[in-house]
C-alpha atoms as one frame of an Amber mdcrd trajectory, in Angstrom:
protein
 -33.551  63.400-153.097 -31.144  61.420-155.116 -33.029  59.361-157.638 -31.626
  58.888-161.040 -33.285  60.155-164.053 -33.034  58.342-167.501 -33.406  61.061
-170.258 -33.797  58.331-173.131 -36.691  56.773-171.144 -38.070  59.918-169.268
 -38.286  62.153-172.135 -41.292  62.633-174.463 -40.250  63.643-178.092 -41.947
  65.311-180.400 -41.094  64.683-183.681 -43.397  66.663-185.891 -41.406  69.100
-188.426 -44.167  71.856-187.774 -41.265  74.599-189.094 -41.338  73.498-192.091
 -45.320  72.732-192.994 -48.571  73.107-190.170 -51.484  71.196-190.182 -54.404
  73.673-189.848 -57.566  71.711-190.157 -58.524  67.705-189.428 -61.272  66.297
-190.847 -61.723  62.482-188.839 -64.307  59.876-189.909 -64.316  56.932-187.357
 -65.855  54.111-186.122 -66.056  52.715-182.518 -65.839  49.033-182.212 -66.444
  47.932-178.788 -66.236  44.374-179.618 -62.678  44.253-181.190 -61.752  47.322
-178.941 -60.468  49.349-182.021 -61.420  52.792-183.320 -60.670  52.892-187.239
 -61.383  55.203-190.074 -59.851  58.287-191.724 -58.057  61.254-190.809 -57.871
  64.009-193.686 -54.949  66.674-193.094 -55.251  70.240-194.316 -51.664  71.609
-194.613 -50.175  75.222-194.957 -46.426  75.670-196.003 -45.016  79.146-196.412
 -42.348  81.010-196.769 -40.482  80.358-193.522 -41.064  76.012-194.755 -38.878
  76.773-197.833 -35.906  74.790-198.775 -33.654  74.143-195.402 -29.658  73.440
-195.112 -28.371  69.917-195.003 -28.566  70.501-191.218 -31.814  70.411-190.954
 -33.150  67.120-189.102 -36.286  66.116-187.067 -35.996  64.073-183.891 -37.868
  60.700-185.035 -36.117  57.732-183.103 -34.712  54.854-185.044 -32.835  51.762
-184.262 -29.598  52.849-186.669 -28.475  55.865-188.104 -29.361  55.110-191.505
 -31.561  57.048-193.231 -35.042  55.953-193.086 -36.134  53.589-195.792 -39.733
  54.319-197.457 -41.803  51.264-198.566 -45.271  51.684-201.359 -47.401  49.424
-199.549 -48.819  46.581-201.672 -51.186  47.456-204.198 -54.801  46.895-202.587
 -58.250  47.815-203.199 -59.139  50.379-199.735 -61.998  52.585-200.216 -61.918
  56.177-199.177 -63.081  56.205-195.655 -65.478  53.187-194.905 -64.567  50.527
-192.343 -67.808  49.181-191.070 -70.114  46.664-192.397 -73.087  49.428-193.759
 -73.202  52.031-195.996 -74.806  55.366-194.892 -74.447  59.275-194.902 -72.658
  61.060-192.310 -74.710  63.217-190.442 -72.937  66.798-190.865 -76.028  68.588
-189.319 -75.890  71.665-191.716 -73.359  70.072-193.946 -74.008  67.849-197.159
 -71.511  64.941-197.411 -71.120  62.641-199.954 -72.012  58.708-199.106 -69.762
  55.774-197.701 -68.100  53.228-199.548 -68.115  49.687-199.026 -66.487  47.695
-196.281 -62.436  47.460-195.809 -61.582  44.040-197.221 -57.964  44.258-197.659
 -57.055  42.697-194.251 -53.799  43.628-192.963 -51.910  43.861-196.381 -50.054
  47.328-196.773 -50.252  48.198-193.258 -47.670  49.701-191.139 -47.028  49.071
-187.358 -45.481  51.661-184.696 -42.690  49.780-183.250 -43.596  48.876-179.470
 -39.881  47.241-178.722 -38.155  49.718-176.209 -35.371  48.907-178.480 -36.300
  50.770-181.413 -35.716  53.980-179.451 -32.131  55.306-179.636 -31.306  57.953
-176.831 -30.469  60.659-178.771 -29.666  59.892-182.623 -32.509  60.577-184.864
 -32.386  59.505-188.416 -35.638  61.245-190.197 -33.940  63.807-192.169 -36.688
  66.418-193.375 -34.505  68.946-195.348 -34.001  69.198-198.860 -30.883  68.149
-200.459 -30.979  68.091-203.887 -33.118  65.466-205.680 -34.380  64.649-202.056
 -38.432  64.576-201.750 -39.387  66.600-198.820 -40.572  64.260-195.623 -43.780
  65.149-193.391 -43.493  63.590-189.996 -46.279  63.365-187.858 -46.448  62.565
-184.226 -47.933  59.023-183.886 -47.402  55.660-181.858 -49.574  52.254-181.300
 -51.280  52.791-184.305 -51.488  50.722-187.446 -51.655  52.862-190.397 -53.279
  51.051-193.825 -53.016  53.703-196.627 -51.893  57.296-197.311 -53.082  59.520
-200.429 -53.519  62.662-201.629 -56.961  63.783-201.690 -58.023  65.245-205.106
 -60.139  68.389-203.703 -60.421  69.856-207.320 -63.107  66.884-208.178 -65.335
  68.341-205.276 -68.544  70.024-206.963 -68.984  73.652-206.660 -65.178  73.973
-205.472 -64.725  76.674-208.164 -66.937  78.892-206.521 -64.471  80.406-204.167
 -61.265  79.550-205.751 -59.730  81.474-208.559 -57.256  77.837-209.640 -60.220
  75.355-209.810 -57.393  72.731-210.953 -54.376  73.790-208.432 -55.017  71.441
-205.548 -52.580  73.070-203.387 -53.962  76.487-203.796 -57.546  75.266-203.436
 -56.566  74.412-200.249 -54.977  77.194-199.487 -57.770  79.488-200.527 -60.349
  77.512-198.321 -58.065  77.920-195.132 -57.642  81.716-196.313 -61.904  82.374
-196.049 -62.703  84.899-193.425 -64.008  83.960-190.137 -67.422  85.238-190.823
 -67.735  82.064-193.170 -67.020  79.074-191.181 -70.193  77.592-191.853 -69.340
  77.575-195.482 -65.577  76.487-194.832 -66.681  73.407-192.651 -69.103  72.443
-195.209 -66.150  72.552-198.020 -63.623  71.072-195.564 -66.304  67.996-195.364
 -66.974  67.709-199.099 -63.116  67.806-199.915 -62.127  65.050-196.723 -64.823
  62.851-199.068 -63.206  63.602-202.673 -61.382  60.499-203.980 -57.646  60.076
-203.671 -55.675  61.067-206.727 -52.353  58.649-205.695 -50.795  56.731-202.869
 -48.041  58.307-201.079 -45.219  56.455-199.786 -44.855  56.413-196.037 -43.436
  54.486-192.971 -43.570  54.459-189.045 -41.167  54.372-186.396 -41.849  54.251
-182.316 -42.778  57.684-182.491 -43.625  58.979-185.909 -45.472  58.346-189.082
 -43.017  59.463-192.059 -44.819  60.642-195.549 -43.400  61.258-199.006 -44.718
  62.337-202.294 -42.128  61.194-205.059 -40.914  64.088-206.930 -42.169  66.758
-204.113 -39.067  68.059-203.221 -40.309  71.568-200.787 -43.007  71.588-198.839
 -45.127  74.141-201.013 -44.981  70.994-203.662 -45.931  68.447-200.903 -49.865
  67.780-201.229 -51.679  70.323-198.936 -54.591  67.475-198.326 -53.600  64.175
-197.374 -56.066  61.362-196.294 -55.076  58.542-193.952 -56.603  55.281-193.370
 -55.776  53.729-189.848 -56.923  52.155-186.849 -55.731  51.964-183.203 -54.658
  49.264-180.971 -56.452  47.824-178.130 -53.031  48.638-175.611 -52.585  52.316
-177.157 -51.876  54.642-174.767 -54.443  57.750-175.605 -57.355  55.895-174.881
 -58.946  53.309-172.098 -61.412  50.760-173.061 -63.127  49.669-169.411 -66.412
  49.667-168.115 -68.460  52.479-166.354 -70.136  52.374-162.717 -73.308  50.580
-164.248 -70.861  48.058-165.812 -71.396  49.212-169.498 -68.610  49.122-171.982
 -66.937  52.577-172.555 -63.701  54.413-174.240 -62.464  57.776-173.581 -59.439
  59.533-173.985 -57.455  59.742-170.221 -55.250  62.677-170.709 -52.040  60.178
-171.342 -48.542  61.919-171.107 -47.944  60.495-175.248 -51.515  62.688-175.485
 -53.585  61.591-178.582 -50.391  60.526-181.060 -52.105  57.084-180.443 -55.836
  58.097-181.132 -55.025  59.826-184.638 -51.529  60.375-186.507 -51.234  64.419
-185.426 -48.888  67.410-185.038 -48.419  67.286-181.309 -46.182  70.345-180.324
 -48.104  73.292-179.069 -47.351  75.542-182.021 -49.133  73.552-184.251 -52.607
  75.354-183.787 -55.469  73.577-185.605 -59.397  73.376-185.823 -61.403  70.310
-186.623 -64.439  68.748-187.085 -65.033  64.722-186.626 -67.819  62.110-187.174
 -67.999  59.266-184.722 -69.910  56.021-185.099 -71.168  53.591-182.732 -73.583
  51.347-181.803 -76.915  53.337-181.350 -76.793  52.692-177.258 -73.676  54.756
-177.319 -73.626  58.546-176.111 -70.330  60.582-178.427 -69.096  63.092-176.382
 -65.986  65.409-177.763 -64.245  68.472-177.986 -66.390  70.620-180.127 -68.543
  73.747-180.456 -72.144  72.453-180.958 -74.144  70.276-178.687 -74.100  67.057
-181.149 -77.548  64.972-181.637 -77.110  61.389-182.700 -77.979  60.836-186.422
 -79.868  57.421-186.933 -78.156  55.237-189.130 -78.972  51.383-190.681 -78.219
  48.361-188.440 -78.558  50.221-185.337 -75.695  52.300-185.436 -75.267  56.365
-184.729 -73.409  58.884-185.772 -72.165  61.917-184.010 -70.545  65.267-185.709
 -68.527  67.584-183.631 -66.500  70.811-184.986 -64.097  73.568-183.239 -63.645
  76.826-185.245 -61.046  78.626-182.578 -57.575  76.944-183.723 -55.981  74.817
-180.346 -53.136  72.405-180.341 -54.249  68.676-181.371 -53.180  67.600-177.536
 -56.808  69.382-176.214 -58.907  66.565-178.650 -60.808  64.719-176.377 -63.462
  61.983-176.192 -65.628  59.866-174.771 -68.072  57.177-175.448 -70.353  55.479
-173.308 -73.986  54.637-172.154 -73.467  57.881-170.940 -77.143  59.290-169.103
 -77.830  63.256-169.526 -79.268  65.040-166.276 -80.376  68.250-167.703 -80.008
  71.226-164.963 -82.876  73.660-164.666 -83.143  76.495-167.446 -81.432  79.719
-166.965 -83.338  82.457-166.848 -82.907  84.884-169.864 -81.026  87.234-167.336
 -78.337  85.042-166.257 -77.420  83.272-170.117 -76.706  86.286-173.358 -78.774
  89.519-172.666 -77.055  93.047-172.508 -77.235  94.915-169.709 -75.229  98.010
-168.129 -72.213  97.876-166.870 -71.218  99.323-163.204 -67.573 100.841-163.252
 -65.898  97.649-161.827 -66.878  95.884-164.855 -65.966  98.484-167.368 -62.551
  96.608-167.951 -64.674  93.347-169.563 -65.416  95.485-172.561 -62.457  96.049
-174.609 -62.539  97.961-178.074 -59.901  96.213-180.552 -58.858  93.870-182.381
 -57.916  90.303-180.980 -54.142  89.660-180.956 -54.815  86.187-182.402 -55.067
  84.310-185.856 -58.717  85.083-187.366 -61.630  82.654-185.863 -65.010  83.623
-184.558 -64.066  84.797-181.559 -66.608  85.435-178.340 -64.230  88.041-176.982
 -65.806  90.346-180.257 -69.347  89.304-179.769 -71.310  91.685-176.983 -73.961
  89.025-176.400 -71.330  86.791-175.289 -69.287  89.266-173.005 -72.007  89.648
-170.679 -73.004  85.702-170.707 -72.261  84.635-167.233 -73.470  81.114-167.747
 -72.961  79.126-171.016 -75.236  75.984-171.552 -73.880  73.482-170.395 -74.784
  69.489-170.076 -74.103  67.004-167.628 -73.296  63.157-168.095 -72.940  60.203
-165.944 -73.406  56.266-165.672 -77.068  56.200-164.684 -76.302  55.022-161.069
 -74.828  58.229-160.404 -77.693  60.127-161.611 -78.810  60.986-158.122 -75.422
  61.882-156.800 -75.178  64.559-159.583 -78.463  65.852-159.131 -78.249  66.378
-155.547 -74.192  67.511-155.670 -73.014  68.204-158.885 -76.323  70.313-160.866
 -76.557  73.308-158.531 -73.232  74.159-158.592 -72.505  75.046-162.151 -74.325
  77.984-162.766 -72.488  79.852-159.515 -69.328  78.455-160.592 -69.451  79.782
-164.355 -71.092  83.082-163.157 -68.237  83.380-160.440 -65.447  82.594-163.097
 -67.183  85.388-165.029 -67.476  88.000-162.363 -63.513  87.656-161.928 -62.304
  87.216-165.769 -64.909  88.388-168.006 -65.874  86.409-171.321 -66.183  82.834
-171.239 -63.673  81.509-173.918 -66.008  79.009-175.126 -69.431  79.039-175.877
 -70.935  75.859-174.061 -69.951  72.831-171.410 -70.301  69.227-171.269 -69.155
  68.061-167.667 -69.043  63.591-167.755 -68.753  61.549-164.711 -65.618  59.494
-165.937 -65.256  55.663-164.814 -63.491  54.712-162.100 -60.475  54.144-163.146
 -59.502  57.503-164.164 -56.818  58.835-161.778 -57.394  62.373-161.298 -59.743
  64.455-159.784 -60.795  66.073-162.978 -59.429  67.203-166.475 -60.235  70.361
-168.530 -60.475  70.176-172.766 -62.595  72.537-175.094 -65.933  72.706-174.305
 -65.739  69.558-172.205 -64.960  68.343-168.566 -63.904  64.950-166.695 -64.936
  64.866-162.812 -64.241  62.006-160.897 -66.833  60.259-159.073 -64.963  61.040
-156.007 -66.263  64.555-156.153 -69.473  63.456-155.542 -69.590  62.434-151.990
 -69.348  64.490-148.772 -70.043  68.053-148.696 -70.122  70.510-151.617 -66.263
  71.616-150.788 -64.492  69.333-153.256 -66.914  69.311-155.887 -67.107  73.063
-156.113 -63.612  73.610-155.790 -62.410  71.151-158.013 -65.240  72.439-160.771
 -63.700  75.701-160.280 -60.286  74.338-160.791 -61.453  72.422-164.456 -63.543
  76.216-165.309 -60.443  78.186-165.064 -58.268  75.963-167.369 -60.883  77.331
-169.864 -59.212  80.699-169.785 -55.478  79.266-168.577 -54.515  76.353-170.421
 -57.171  75.975-173.417 -57.591  79.520-174.809 -54.337  80.564-173.304 -51.467
  78.205-173.387 -47.948  77.433-172.827 -45.725  77.200-175.857 -43.258  75.250
-174.076 -45.032  72.313-172.118 -42.142  72.224-169.610 -43.827  75.428-168.351
 -46.925  73.633-166.865 -47.513  76.008-164.259 -48.862  78.533-166.729 -51.708
  76.306-166.667 -52.015  74.607-163.329 -50.727  77.310-161.280 -53.414  80.045
-162.062 -56.277  77.430-162.038 -55.179  76.363-158.679 -54.996  80.181-157.404
 -58.037  80.908-159.464 -60.303  77.998-158.315 -59.875  79.528-154.558 -61.124
  82.548-156.219 -64.235  81.418-158.431 -65.173  79.229-155.205 -65.279  81.923
-152.733 -67.793  84.156-155.505 -69.579  81.029-155.775 -70.893  80.474-152.222
 -71.110  84.453-151.942 -68.974  84.829-148.821 -68.155  87.449-147.180 -64.876
  88.889-147.584 -63.353  88.193-144.374 -64.618  84.403-144.621 -63.201  84.202
-148.274 -59.709  85.238-146.650 -59.830  83.153-143.829 -60.922  79.823-145.840
 -58.242  80.731-148.783 -55.286  81.130-146.005 -56.405  77.940-144.545 -56.131
  76.234-148.037 -52.768  78.017-148.605 -51.812  76.347-144.944 -52.897  73.111
-146.576 -50.914  73.369-149.755 -47.440  74.596-147.749 -47.715  71.478-146.298
 -47.979  69.348-149.831 -45.385  71.407-151.040 -43.127  70.605-148.069 -43.898
  67.127-148.657 -43.189  67.462-152.059 -39.881  69.330-152.230 -38.287  66.606
-149.512 -39.603  63.525-151.611 -38.615  64.409-155.465 -36.100  64.426-157.718
 -34.749  68.182-157.110 -34.491  68.343-161.141 -38.234  67.727-161.520 -38.982
  70.690-158.917 -38.036  73.210-161.153 -40.728  75.276-163.067 -38.911  76.678
-165.958 -35.927  73.732-166.410 -34.880  74.825-169.678 -34.645  78.374-168.352
 -32.785  80.473-171.562 -33.485  77.598-173.661 -37.430  77.799-172.773 -39.621
  77.650-176.249 -36.485  76.993-178.485 -37.094  73.613-181.030 -34.767  72.398
-183.518 -34.752  73.926-187.343 -37.151  70.872-188.040 -39.588  72.049-184.967
 -38.823  69.241-183.362 -38.652  69.437-179.549 -38.194  67.269-176.594 -40.828
  67.110-173.077 -38.160  67.034-170.262 -39.380  63.726-167.930 -42.764  63.832
-170.012 -42.838  60.027-169.609 -41.479  59.653-166.003 -43.712  57.696-164.105
 -42.973  59.690-161.051 -44.434  62.955-162.482 -47.906  61.546-162.444 -47.731
  61.845-158.586 -46.431  65.389-158.797 -47.850  68.571-157.613 -44.945  70.889
-157.608 -46.519  73.063-160.552 -49.484  73.537-158.901 -48.226  74.769-155.948
 -45.227  76.311-156.636 -47.470  78.141-159.614 -49.871  78.886-156.938 -48.038
  80.218-154.159 -46.250  82.747-157.149 -49.530  84.173-158.081 -50.617  84.282
-154.371 -47.004  86.152-153.954 -47.931  88.693-156.851 -51.401  89.117-155.884
 -50.438  90.222-152.522 -47.692  92.548-153.454 -49.688  94.405-155.849 -53.127
  94.245-154.051 -55.631  92.193-155.262 -58.018  94.636-157.096 -55.102  95.656
-159.078 -53.535  92.143-159.877 -57.229  90.894-160.960 -57.703  93.836-163.078
 -54.782  93.160-164.896 -55.711  89.574-165.201 -58.591  90.538-167.320 -56.450
  92.826-169.526 -54.107  89.791-169.958 -56.887  87.325-170.796 -58.146  89.581
-173.607 -54.338  90.439-175.017 -53.521  87.291-175.297 -56.419  84.421-175.531
 -56.168  82.553-178.597 -52.238  82.260-178.326 -49.143  80.820-176.679 -47.542
  82.390-173.990 -44.309  81.854-172.117 -43.320  82.888-168.747 -42.088  86.116
-169.640 -45.132  87.092-171.360 -47.144  87.290-168.514 -44.650  88.607-166.170
 -43.138  91.477-168.570 -47.028  92.414-169.176 -47.620  92.586-165.090 -44.932
  94.887-164.628 -45.570  96.987-167.325 -49.088  97.548-166.444 -48.676  98.336
-162.507 -47.229 101.602-161.075 -43.579 101.850-160.297 -44.167 101.853-156.576
 -46.090  98.787-156.739 -43.551  96.870-158.017 -41.311  97.039-154.990 -37.974
  95.583-156.557 -39.511  92.790-158.786 -38.066  92.458-161.945 -38.826  89.280
-164.586 -34.987  88.229-163.650 -35.810  88.006-160.036 -38.856  86.219-160.305
 -37.185  83.796-162.700 -34.412  83.305-159.812 -36.587  82.525-156.815 -39.309
  80.856-158.425 -39.352  79.540-161.194 -35.751  78.343-162.225 -34.753  76.847
-158.651 -35.696  73.612-156.947 -36.801  73.461-153.323 -39.349  76.072-151.494
 -38.644  79.809-152.926 -37.141  82.025-150.395 -39.710  84.471-150.686 -42.030
  81.738-149.628 -40.492  80.404-146.588 -40.396  84.067-144.915 -44.273  83.298
-145.134 -44.346  80.007-143.420 -45.285  81.140-139.564 -48.306  82.980-140.866
 -49.638  80.643-142.691 -49.674  78.524-139.541 -51.210  80.880-137.615 -54.197
  81.839-139.832 -57.304  81.899-137.756 -58.895  78.400-139.065 -55.590  76.649
-138.427 -55.439  77.866-135.169 -58.952  76.340-134.552 -57.671  73.192-135.751
 -54.401  73.278-133.698 -56.940  73.655-130.545 -59.015  70.675-131.562 -55.985
  68.463-132.136 -54.710  69.521-128.498 -58.297  68.245-127.106 -57.928  64.971
-129.319 -54.513  64.573-127.983 -55.428  65.196-124.444 -58.234  62.227-125.063
 -55.741  59.839-126.655 -53.742  59.885-123.542 -56.260  59.357-120.916 -56.821
  55.759-119.378 -59.780  53.487-120.442 -61.398  53.941-116.942 -61.563  57.800
-116.575 -62.129  59.347-113.291 -65.524  60.765-112.688 -63.741  64.665-112.071
 -62.746  64.339-115.867 -64.284  67.043-117.919 -65.576  65.872-121.229 -63.949
  67.552-124.257 -66.523  69.771-126.480 -65.480  69.422-129.948 -66.060  72.301
-132.537 -67.410  71.996-135.821 -65.166  71.588-138.493 -64.591  72.571-142.258
 -63.702  69.810-144.364 -60.205  71.652-145.294 -60.049  71.985-141.408 -60.822
  68.188-141.080 -57.875  67.480-143.414 -55.584  69.506-141.623 -56.655  67.916
-138.637 -56.133  64.405-139.608 -52.919  65.171-140.793 -51.818  66.504-137.285
 -53.147  63.509-136.292 -51.022  61.128-138.517 -47.885  62.135-136.884 -49.357
  61.060-133.338 -46.807  57.704-132.635 -50.056  55.570-131.143 -53.497  56.830
-131.850 -55.980  54.053-129.615 -58.742  52.141-131.559 -61.394  54.242-128.760
 -59.755  57.504-130.313 -60.072  56.669-133.514 -63.636  55.438-133.021 -64.682
  58.670-131.353 -63.039  60.746-134.302 -65.211  58.676-136.942 -68.476  59.028
-134.754 -67.888  62.867-134.093 -66.983  64.108-137.535 -68.972  61.490-139.390
 -65.551  60.771-141.387 -67.171  57.981-143.539 -69.646  60.332-144.755 -66.935
  63.116-145.756 -65.623  63.945-149.490 -62.791  62.039-150.514 -59.804  64.035
-149.401 -60.965  63.724-145.840 -61.331  60.079-146.350 -58.034  59.895-147.727
 -56.180  60.705-144.481 -58.858  58.398-142.349 -57.927  55.709-144.438 -54.035
  56.415-143.730 -55.276  56.598-139.933 -56.974  52.941-140.335 -54.058  51.485
-141.941 -51.152  53.322-140.191 -52.897  51.881-136.604 -54.594  48.940-137.786
 -57.939  50.107-136.755 -59.759  46.493-137.968 -62.912  47.995-137.475 -62.951
  50.324-140.149 -61.223  48.463-143.034 -64.630  48.678-144.854 -63.936  52.144
-145.117 -60.572  51.453-146.857 -62.181  48.636-148.851 -64.688  51.472-150.124
 -62.510  54.033-150.863 -60.057  51.971-152.822 -62.968  50.531-154.576 -65.151
  53.876-155.600 -62.452  56.926-155.793 -60.810  57.335-158.721 -57.922  58.858
-157.453 -57.286  56.238-154.627 -54.647  53.977-156.098 -52.530  57.060-157.406
 -52.986  58.732-153.577 -51.870  55.279-152.234 -49.129  55.020-154.328 -47.787
  58.148-153.765 -47.715  57.349-150.119 -46.358  53.940-150.382 -43.611  55.727
-152.326 -42.866  58.324-149.672 -42.986  55.985-146.996 -40.008  54.082-148.697
 -38.153  56.890-149.216 -38.437  58.210-145.750 -39.889  55.591-143.373 -39.933
  58.086-140.203 -42.521  60.559-141.856 -45.494  60.811-140.505 -47.847  63.325
-142.545 -50.206  62.750-145.322 -49.156  62.338-148.595 -50.912  65.169-150.804
 -54.014  64.481-153.399 -53.210  63.552-157.003 -55.090  66.160-158.604 -53.394
  66.297-162.275 -54.410  67.907-165.198 -52.284  66.730-168.080 -50.801  69.166
-170.846 -53.782  68.257-172.827 -55.963  69.445-170.535 -55.793  70.936-169.269
 -55.333  69.334-166.132
């Protein structure tokens, strides 16, 4: 389609200078204020520099937009007495569970003195001119650049880690602050508790000098007078800041029970409006966070521990979470609300972490050798974790959805987790929280470390939609989180894998016979073919390419900054091309190699690359190297790039499969049912007695979706036919995917008797506005088109959606 794209508005800049210096650990200390709709507090960054971060040439520049080409001007904030961390009216001790933490100071009384806001005007962005030089030119200071927007930064200071009591126990240089941080970060993985304890202690240490800072539309830039290299720059800094109610990383809303809540929505700008950070995927870090809110609220977060509240004075509670597996800051997730926990039945000891003998087919679940990632406490090296089919899990939702969760969701979690383990082996994460998010969530699900968001739309109808979506998000634990894309434009490495694996997991969770699983998967492939066909007909060709940067994929500037093409394009929110083309590529490879060979390789790939970032060629090269030559059948990385990843439209190998997809058994059954409904629709109101009554077969939810999509192509469907459709299939009681197509039929044919179903769909289904917006957009571009539009099932890069 001929749709104009504007790189100055569509592309998302990642401005952090990660080639010079990296954040290795974050300590967040935050208060959530629902009255002002603000999150405020401090974040302490522990930084690492190295030989590769030393003095750069004068051409080194970071891409931080500004209104002119003049050098960024830095200002020292007006002197003001701002305490180290506290922003609330009470003083307390933070509940760090196992960690000993210093007390808090007094309330911030500084008002807005010394606060620097990110520029919000569009005019503050230059299409291609970036001005913040992070190199070192003679006497100029080193510049730390962080991704940041929609934040009010109040103060930046160096942290005096040398003042922490007991710090001399593990450092040879107790008076050299940067050396202390280096040695703290270098502690071995088996001392992770001690490491987190000292991170927490250091984060509460006093400041030892304010730092120069400034902000622009996309970044926070920090200097220290006299620090000319990354090595000289402070390796522990504290930033005091507050979010803005309109900040795009979180949304303030009400849950289905009408109670206030706030949560990260998987924004295209990720977490830079929640806290200043390094967003490029290469900036792999750990974190710990203490969050305080009114005692009536529950705080959920990406964290390895199942946090419990610590009661504070004045009806406030404190929650503490941590992670020890380094991941991009974009994967950090938080949700604060009046959630109710629905506890599943306790798993038997046989299902949790018990050793058992391995059958031959499971032998490749256990590998000997050292993991390839940076050191952290890795579950793949723990015998008990390798056999843990069902990890501990909790389910949270507004109280009004408790019954639906207990009936639909809770029974599905153990079989879906067990199915995932049977396919891929060791669960990368030790536990899982699942939250049913508020009604304004525009996706069916989103995965983050240790937590999954699900739409309430998954709770209606039969278990099909809930089960497949749950399997999709569980799959992201491996692909999207434990194994991430080094270049965010290669979304297919997350979404394609999750879409392909959801079918495999779901078939095993249902304990389907092999022929039943094959039939259902062929039907879903048929539906996805139709959606992909719609996608390529109604989207810009440039946005249909899975590897748009081609040979430059993974490249960044000298400073480490880069741009995500189309990252801010509003059209991208509705697109599924990375899901669909990625799915069909993996399906093609599995069929070409044989499923046993493919999934045996996939387990080996997971063990090799977990905890790391990859590019497409990493997967494809290892795949081709690990299969017999006779099974390659002329496959090569080059022709896969050409046919699947670097071209728009439908790949040639997939076009040859079109007829086979339409002729699968379950799809043929739908075609027969469509023919019956066409005959019914053509009959006159007064039938002759000899007319035979049609007998309709019972259909699966996916078959109902296909049936309704076929009927949407009919020019006219009478009210009498629509009434019969609703009665026979009980369409108003089906899942959201079926009801979406049903609502399209209602609207198209002005079936006023069922307008209540459309009203309910718009009110209750989170993705409804997204779905209908996509439908309306495509209708404007192709007025004659009758097929249903695809569902909006997006997982953003942070998540893996």
